[in-house]
C-alpha positions as CSV (number, residue, x, y, z in Angstrom):
1,M,-33.4,-15.2,10.4
2,R,-36.8,-15.9,8.1
3,A,-35.7,-16.7,4.5
4,Q,-37.9,-16.0,2.0
5,G,-36.5,-16.9,-1.6
6,A,-37.8,-20.3,-2.5
7,A,-40.3,-18.2,-5.1
8,F,-37.3,-16.6,-6.7
9,A,-34.5,-17.9,-8.8
10,F,-31.3,-16.1,-10.6
11,E,-29.4,-17.9,-13.4
12,G,-26.6,-17.2,-15.4
13,A,-25.1,-13.9,-15.1
14,P,-27.0,-10.9,-13.3
15,T,-28.5,-8.1,-15.1
16,R,-29.7,-4.6,-13.9
17,E,-33.1,-6.1,-15.6
18,T,-34.1,-8.8,-13.4
19,S,-31.9,-7.8,-9.9
20,R,-34.1,-3.8,-10.4
21,S,-37.3,-5.9,-10.1
22,F,-36.8,-8.4,-7.7
23,L,-35.6,-5.8,-5.3
24,E,-38.9,-3.4,-6.4
25,Q,-41.1,-6.5,-5.6
26,A,-39.4,-7.7,-2.5
27,F,-39.5,-3.7,-1.5
28,R,-43.5,-3.2,-2.2
29,T,-44.4,-6.6,-0.6
30,R,-42.7,-5.0,2.6
31,A,-44.6,-2.2,2.6
32,S,-47.6,-3.7,3.4
33,T,-46.3,-6.2,6.5
34,A,-43.7,-3.4,8.1
35,N,-41.0,-6.2,9.1
36,N,-37.4,-5.9,9.2
37,L,-36.5,-6.8,5.6
38,I,-33.1,-7.4,3.8
39,V,-33.1,-8.2,0.8
40,T,-30.4,-9.3,-1.9
41,V,-29.7,-9.9,-5.1
42,P,-27.4,-10.5,-8.0
43,A,-24.8,-7.5,-8.9
44,P,-21.8,-7.1,-11.0
45,V,-18.1,-8.6,-9.9
46,A,-16.1,-5.1,-9.0
47,P,-14.0,-4.1,-6.2
48,P,-15.6,-3.8,-3.3
49,D,-14.5,0.3,-2.7
50,A,-17.1,0.9,-6.0
51,L,-20.1,0.9,-4.0
52,L,-18.3,3.4,-1.4
53,R,-17.3,5.4,-4.7
54,A,-21.2,5.8,-5.7
55,F,-22.0,7.3,-2.8
56,P,-18.6,8.5,-0.2
57,Q,-20.6,10.5,2.0
58,E,-23.1,7.4,3.0
59,A,-19.8,4.8,3.6
60,S,-20.1,3.1,6.7
61,I,-18.0,-0.2,6.3
62,L,-15.2,-2.0,4.4
63,W,-14.2,-5.1,5.1
64,D,-11.5,-6.7,2.4
65,P,-9.5,-10.2,3.7
66,P,-6.7,-11.2,1.4
67,Q,-8.3,-14.7,0.9
68,S,-12.2,-14.5,1.3
69,D,-14.9,-12.6,0.4
70,A,-15.0,-9.2,0.9
71,C,-17.7,-6.3,1.8
72,S,-18.7,-2.9,2.0
73,G,-21.3,-1.1,3.3
74,L,-23.5,2.3,2.8
75,G,-25.6,3.7,5.1
76,V,-26.8,2.3,8.8
77,A,-30.3,0.7,8.8
78,K,-29.4,-0.6,12.6
79,T,-26.9,-0.8,15.0
80,L,-26.9,-3.3,17.8
81,A,-24.6,-4.0,21.0
82,P,-22.1,-6.1,20.3
83,N,-23.1,-9.2,21.9
84,A,-24.6,-12.7,20.5
85,P,-28.5,-12.6,21.9
86,A,-28.9,-9.2,20.3
87,I,-27.6,-10.0,17.3
88,G,-29.8,-13.4,17.4
89,D,-32.7,-11.4,18.3
90,F,-32.7,-9.2,15.4
91,F,-32.1,-11.6,13.2
92,D,-35.0,-13.8,14.1
93,A,-36.8,-10.5,13.4
94,T,-36.3,-10.5,9.9
95,D,-37.3,-11.1,6.9
96,H,-34.4,-11.9,4.3
97,V,-35.8,-12.7,0.9
98,A,-32.8,-13.8,-1.5
99,N,-31.6,-16.5,-3.6
100,A,-31.0,-20.3,-1.8
101,S,-27.3,-19.4,-2.7
102,S,-27.0,-15.7,-1.8
103,P,-24.4,-15.0,1.6
104,L,-26.4,-14.6,4.8
105,P,-26.4,-10.5,5.8
106,R,-23.7,-9.5,8.1
107,V,-23.4,-7.2,10.8
108,F,-20.2,-5.1,10.9
109,G,-18.0,-3.3,13.7
110,G,-16.4,-4.2,17.1
111,S,-15.1,-2.9,20.2
112,S,-12.6,-0.1,21.9
113,F,-9.7,-1.7,23.2
114,A,-10.5,-1.3,26.7
115,Q,-13.7,-0.5,28.7
116,G,-13.9,3.6,28.4
117,A,-10.5,4.0,25.9
118,A,-13.3,5.3,23.1
119,R,-15.4,7.8,25.3
120,E,-13.0,11.0,24.9
121,M,-11.7,13.0,21.7
122,P,-11.2,12.3,19.2
123,W,-13.1,8.5,19.6
124,E,-16.3,9.6,21.2
125,S,-18.3,8.6,18.3
126,F,-17.8,4.8,18.3
127,G,-17.4,4.6,21.6
128,D,-17.2,1.1,23.6
129,G,-18.6,-1.2,21.0
130,F,-21.1,-1.5,18.0
131,L,-22.3,-4.4,15.4
132,L,-24.3,-2.1,12.6
133,L,-25.9,-3.3,9.2
134,P,-25.8,-1.1,6.6
135,T,-28.2,0.1,4.6
136,W,-26.7,-1.6,1.4
137,T,-24.2,-4.4,1.8
138,Y,-21.9,-5.4,-1.4
139,H,-21.0,-8.8,-0.5
140,V,-17.7,-9.7,-3.6
141,G,-16.0,-12.8,-4.1
142,E,-16.0,-15.3,-7.3
143,R,-19.9,-14.1,-7.5
144,A,-21.2,-11.0,-6.1
145,W,-24.3,-9.3,-4.0
146,L,-26.2,-6.4,-3.0
147,S,-28.3,-6.2,-0.1
148,L,-30.7,-3.4,1.1
149,A,-32.0,-3.6,4.7
150,V,-35.0,-1.8,5.8
151,C,-35.8,-1.7,9.5
152,E,-38.7,-0.2,11.4
153,S,-40.3,2.8,10.0
154,E,-38.0,3.7,7.6
155,G,-40.2,6.3,5.5
156,A,-38.5,5.5,1.5
157,T,-40.2,5.3,-1.3
158,V,-39.7,2.9,-4.3
159,E,-38.9,5.6,-6.7
160,Q,-36.0,6.7,-4.7
161,V,-34.8,2.8,-3.6
162,L,-34.8,2.6,-6.9
163,D,-32.9,5.2,-7.9
164,V,-30.2,4.5,-5.5
165,F,-30.2,1.4,-7.3
166,D,-28.9,2.4,-10.6
167,T,-26.3,4.9,-9.3
168,I,-24.8,2.2,-7.4
169,W,-25.2,-0.5,-10.2
170,N,-23.6,2.0,-12.3
171,S,-20.3,2.6,-9.9
172,L,-20.4,-1.6,-9.8
173,E,-19.7,-1.6,-14.0
174,R,-17.5,1.2,-14.3
175,P,-15.2,1.0,-10.8
176,I,-12.7,3.7,-10.6
177,G,-9.3,2.1,-10.0
178,V,-7.1,4.8,-10.1
179,I,-4.5,5.9,-7.1
180,P,-5.0,9.0,-5.6
181,S,-2.2,11.4,-6.2
182,P,0.4,11.7,-2.9
183,I,-0.9,14.2,-0.1
184,S,1.5,16.2,2.1
185,V,1.0,15.4,5.8
186,R,2.7,16.9,8.6
187,R,3.4,15.9,11.9
188,I,2.2,18.3,15.0
189,D,2.1,16.2,17.7
190,E,3.6,12.6,19.2
191,A,4.7,11.3,22.3
192,D,8.5,12.4,22.3
193,H,11.7,9.4,22.4
194,Q,12.4,10.6,26.4
195,T,8.5,9.8,27.7
196,W,8.6,6.6,25.5
197,S,12.1,5.3,27.3
198,R,10.6,6.1,30.7
199,Q,7.7,3.9,30.1
200,V,9.9,0.8,28.9
201,D,11.6,1.9,32.0
202,D,8.6,1.6,34.1
203,I,7.4,-1.7,32.4
204,R,10.9,-3.1,33.1
205,R,11.0,-2.7,36.6
206,K,7.4,-3.9,37.5
207,I,8.9,-7.1,35.4
208,Q,11.5,-7.4,37.2
209,D,9.8,-7.2,40.7
210,G,6.8,-9.6,39.3
211,V,4.4,-7.6,39.1
212,V,3.6,-8.2,35.2
213,E,6.2,-10.8,32.7
214,K,4.9,-8.3,29.0
215,V,3.3,-4.9,28.7
216,V,2.5,-4.0,25.2
217,A,3.1,-0.2,25.2
218,A,1.7,1.9,22.7
219,R,2.6,5.0,21.3
220,H,0.9,7.5,18.5
221,C,1.7,10.7,16.0
222,V,-0.8,13.1,14.8
223,V,-0.8,14.6,12.0
224,E,-2.4,17.5,9.9
225,L,-3.8,16.2,6.5
226,E,-4.1,18.2,3.6
227,T,-7.5,19.9,2.0
228,G,-9.3,17.2,0.5
229,A,-7.2,14.2,2.1
230,G,-10.3,11.3,2.0
231,S,-10.5,8.2,3.4
232,L,-11.5,6.5,0.2
233,D,-8.3,7.6,-1.3
234,V,-6.2,6.4,2.3
235,L,-8.2,3.1,1.8
236,K,-7.2,3.1,-1.9
237,R,-3.5,3.5,-1.1
238,L,-3.2,0.7,1.5
239,E,-4.8,-2.3,-0.9
240,E,-1.9,-1.3,-3.4
241,R,0.8,-1.5,-0.4
242,F,-0.6,-4.4,1.6
243,P,-2.1,-6.7,-0.3
244,G,-1.4,-9.5,2.0
245,C,-3.3,-7.6,4.7
246,T,-7.2,-7.0,5.6
247,R,-8.1,-3.4,5.1
248,F,-11.1,-2.3,6.9
249,A,-12.7,0.5,7.8
250,L,-15.8,1.9,9.8
251,W,-16.9,5.3,9.4
252,R,-19.4,6.7,12.4
253,G,-20.3,10.8,11.9
254,D,-17.0,12.3,10.6
255,A,-14.9,10.1,11.9
256,A,-13.5,7.3,10.1
257,F,-11.3,4.3,11.3
258,L,-9.5,2.4,9.0
259,G,-6.3,0.2,8.3
260,A,-4.9,-2.7,6.6
261,T,-3.8,-5.2,9.6
262,P,-2.0,-8.1,9.5
263,E,-3.4,-10.3,12.6
264,L,-6.6,-12.6,12.9
265,L,-7.8,-12.8,16.1
266,I,-10.4,-15.3,15.2
267,S,-12.3,-17.0,12.5
268,R,-15.2,-19.4,12.9
269,R,-16.5,-21.5,9.7
270,G,-19.0,-24.1,11.4
271,P,-17.5,-26.1,13.9
272,S,-14.1,-24.8,12.5
273,V,-11.9,-22.1,13.8
274,L,-9.0,-20.3,13.0
275,S,-6.1,-18.1,14.8
276,E,-2.9,-17.3,14.9
277,A,-0.2,-16.0,16.7
278,L,1.8,-12.6,15.3
279,A,4.5,-11.4,17.7
280,G,7.4,-10.9,17.6
281,S,8.7,-8.0,15.0
282,T,11.8,-6.8,13.1
283,A,13.1,-5.5,9.7
284,H,13.5,-6.5,6.2
285,G,17.0,-8.6,6.3
286,D,16.9,-9.3,10.2
287,A,14.6,-12.5,10.3
288,A,17.4,-14.9,11.4
289,R,18.3,-12.6,14.1
290,M,14.7,-12.3,15.3
291,M,13.9,-16.7,14.8
292,A,17.5,-16.8,17.4
293,S,16.6,-13.8,20.0
294,S,15.0,-15.3,23.5
295,K,13.7,-12.3,23.6
296,E,11.2,-12.4,20.7
297,R,11.1,-16.5,20.7
298,E,9.6,-15.7,24.5
299,E,7.3,-13.0,23.8
300,H,6.1,-15.4,20.9
301,Q,5.5,-17.9,22.7
302,L,3.4,-16.1,25.2
303,V,0.7,-15.3,23.2
304,V,0.6,-19.2,21.5
305,Q,0.1,-20.4,25.0
306,A,-2.5,-18.0,25.9
307,I,-4.9,-18.6,22.5
308,L,-4.8,-22.2,22.9
309,K,-5.6,-21.4,26.9
310,A,-8.8,-19.0,25.7
311,L,-9.6,-21.5,23.1
312,D,-9.6,-24.7,24.6
313,P,-12.3,-24.7,26.7
314,F,-14.6,-24.7,23.6
315,C,-12.7,-27.2,21.6
316,D,-12.6,-30.7,21.2
317,S,-9.1,-30.3,19.9
318,V,-6.7,-27.0,19.3
319,R,-3.5,-27.1,18.3
320,S,-0.5,-24.5,17.0
321,A,2.2,-24.8,14.6
322,P,5.2,-26.7,15.9
323,E,7.2,-23.8,15.1
324,P,7.0,-20.2,14.2
325,S,7.4,-18.8,11.1
326,V,8.4,-15.7,9.1
327,R,5.6,-13.5,8.0
328,E,6.7,-11.3,5.2
329,L,4.9,-7.3,5.1
330,P,6.0,-4.9,2.9
331,N,7.4,-2.8,5.7
332,L,8.6,-5.4,8.4
333,L,8.8,-9.5,9.3
334,H,6.7,-10.5,12.2
335,M,6.9,-14.2,13.7
336,Q,4.1,-16.1,13.0
337,T,1.8,-19.1,14.2
338,P,-1.1,-20.7,12.9
339,I,-3.9,-22.0,15.3
340,E,-6.9,-24.1,14.6
341,G,-9.5,-25.9,16.4
342,H,-12.4,-27.4,16.5
343,L,-15.7,-26.7,18.4
344,R,-17.2,-28.8,21.0
345,E,-20.4,-27.1,20.1
346,P,-22.1,-24.5,18.6
347,T,-20.0,-21.3,19.8
348,H,-21.3,-17.8,18.5
349,I,-17.6,-15.7,17.2
350,L,-18.2,-13.4,19.5
351,A,-18.1,-15.7,22.7
352,L,-14.5,-16.5,21.2
353,V,-13.7,-12.9,20.4
354,Q,-14.6,-12.3,24.5
355,A,-12.3,-14.8,25.4
356,L,-9.4,-14.0,23.3
357,H,-9.1,-10.2,23.5
358,P,-6.7,-9.1,24.5
359,T,-4.3,-11.1,23.6
360,P,-0.5,-11.0,25.4
361,A,0.2,-9.7,21.4
362,V,-2.0,-6.2,22.0
363,G,-1.8,-6.2,25.9
364,G,0.1,-8.2,28.0
365,V,0.8,-10.5,30.8
366,P,-1.1,-11.1,33.1
367,T,-3.7,-9.4,30.9
368,D,-5.7,-7.3,33.9
369,E,-2.1,-5.5,35.4
370,A,-0.9,-5.5,31.7
371,I,-4.3,-3.4,30.9
372,Q,-4.0,-1.5,34.2
373,W,-0.9,-0.4,33.5
374,I,-1.6,0.7,29.6
375,V,-5.1,2.6,31.1
376,E,-3.0,4.6,33.8
377,H,0.2,5.5,31.5
378,E,-0.8,6.0,27.9
379,A,-0.5,9.8,26.9
380,L,-4.1,8.9,24.8
381,A,-6.6,6.3,25.2
382,R,-6.0,3.6,22.3
383,G,-9.4,3.9,21.4
384,W,-10.7,1.1,19.0
385,Y,-6.7,0.7,17.9
386,S,-5.3,-3.4,18.6
387,A,-9.0,-3.8,19.7
388,P,-11.6,-6.3,17.5
389,V,-13.1,-5.6,14.3
390,G,-14.6,-8.0,12.2
391,W,-18.5,-9.3,11.1
392,T,-20.5,-11.8,12.1
393,D,-23.8,-13.4,11.0
394,A,-27.1,-14.7,11.8
395,A,-25.4,-18.3,12.1
396,G,-22.9,-16.9,14.5
397,D,-19.7,-17.4,11.9
398,G,-17.9,-14.3,11.0
399,E,-14.3,-13.1,11.2
400,F,-12.3,-10.8,13.6
401,V,-9.1,-9.3,13.1
402,V,-6.8,-7.1,15.6
403,A,-7.0,-3.4,14.4
404,L,-3.2,-2.7,13.9
405,R,-1.6,-0.6,11.4
406,S,-4.6,1.6,11.9
407,G,-5.8,5.3,13.0
408,L,-8.7,7.6,13.2
409,L,-9.3,10.2,10.3
410,R,-11.2,13.0,11.4
411,D,-11.2,17.4,10.9
412,G,-8.4,17.3,8.5
413,K,-5.8,14.9,11.2
414,A,-5.0,11.7,11.8
415,W,-4.1,9.9,14.7
416,V,-1.6,7.0,14.0
417,Y,-1.3,4.4,16.2
418,A,1.6,1.8,17.2
419,G,3.1,-0.4,19.7
420,A,5.5,-2.9,20.3
421,G,5.8,-5.9,23.7
422,I,8.0,-4.9,26.5
423,M,9.9,-7.5,27.8
424,A,12.4,-8.1,30.6
425,D,15.5,-7.5,28.1
426,S,13.6,-4.6,25.8
427,D,16.1,-1.6,24.5
428,P,13.5,1.5,24.2
429,D,15.7,2.9,21.4
430,A,15.1,-0.7,19.4
431,E,11.5,-0.9,20.6
432,Y,11.1,2.9,19.3
433,A,12.2,2.4,16.1
434,E,10.4,-0.5,15.8
435,T,7.1,1.2,16.4
436,E,8.4,3.8,14.1
437,L,8.4,0.8,11.2
438,K,4.7,0.2,11.9
439,M,3.1,3.6,11.4
440,Q,4.8,3.8,8.3
441,A,2.1,1.3,6.9
442,L,-0.1,4.0,7.6
443,L,1.8,7.0,7.3
444,G,2.6,5.8,3.6
445,A,-0.8,5.2,3.1
446,L,-1.9,9.1,3.8
447,H,1.5,10.5,2.1
448,G,0.6,8.5,-1.1
449,D,4.3,9.0,-1.9
450,G,5.9,5.4,-0.5
451,R,7.5,6.9,2.5
C-alpha cells in the first residue's frame, strides 16, 4: 500500500471542517491520477451502527468484537477473492492518504462452510467466498476514523462525496440508541425431531464402525418476520443481549447474514496469534455436570488437539491453557480453552484461516469424512453458518470468528441455524435441546421480547 500522509497532520479533537477539507483535497488529487484511493480522516466517536443508520439501504458490513476496535461499512468499492495474493496485489496498487496514526484499511468477508454450500437459495448471493472493501468505513475504538475508498472508474463528483460525508458526520454526532420494539415471528419450516433423531443415530453407527469419531450436525428453522423488521434492529437487540460476543453482519443484495458469535477462530497481530477451543455446551446451572462429563471433555479435547496441530507448522511456539474453563453466555454455558502462539515467520491471516477451518467444533473428526456426512445429510446447505467471517488488512493481520448464533435475513424471512457435536454416547433428545437453546440467541433478537 502506498502511504501518502506525511504532509497531513491532525491535532486535538476531530472537527467537521478539518476532516471535510482533508477529504476534499485528497479526492480532487485522485481525480487527476485515476489511482485507487483510500482516504482516512478523524471522526467523532460513536457506536459503529451510527454509520449504518445514515444510509441503511447501503449497509455492507458490521464488525463489533467485545475487546477490540469495531468497524462498519456502507457500499462496496471493491470485491476481492478471499486469498492473500489478491488482497496483497490490491493494496499494493492503492494509495492510502491519511495521518500516520490512522489504522490500515481493512477488507471484510469470509467463506461458505464448505465448497458449494452457498450456491443455492437462500445463499446464492454469497457464494463460496469474498472479501469486500466498503466505500465508507467507520473504524472506532478509543478514537474514531472515517475512510472513503474510490476504485477504478467510479464517477461520483466531489460535491456528491461531500454531501454523503456531511450526512454521515451528522449521524455520528447524533447516534440513535433506542432499542427497537418487539416484533412477532412465526416458525414456518424446520427439521422435525424424528428426522434429527435418525441423523444422530446414523452418526453414532458410523462412530461405532470406526468411520468417524465426531460429527457436528446442524439443523435450521425458518421464521416469517413482521413487515418492516430490519437487520439493523436485529443487530441492536443482539448488542444488548450478547455484549461479550462478536456481532457481525454482511449484506449482499437483499440478504443479510448476521449474528453474535462467542467463538474466535484466529486473530493475528504481527507474530502473535490467538485462537480458542469452544466445544461442550449446557444450560445455566449445569456447569459441574458439563465439566465432569467424559463425553463433553472428549469432544472438547478433540478441538484443542486439532487447533494445536493446525497451528504448529506456522509457529515456533504454540500452547493451550492446561485446563478448560467455563464461558458463561446469557443463554447457555460453554467449555473454553484459550490457545496462543508465536509465528515462526510472517504468515498471512488467510493462510491461518485456511489451515484451521473447519475445526472439530463445527465439522468433526476426521475432517473429510465428517464434512462428507454433513453435505450428504443436512436438509439445507449451511451456507456461511459456522464458517470463517472476519477481516484482514494490508499487513496481513486480522481476525476471524466462527459464524455461530447466526442466520440469514431475506425476503421477509429468517433462516436460523444451530448445531451440536455428536459423539458415540450422544443422546438425540439432549442434543436437540442444545440446538434449541443455541437458536434462541438469534430467535430472541428477532422477537425482541427476551424469548
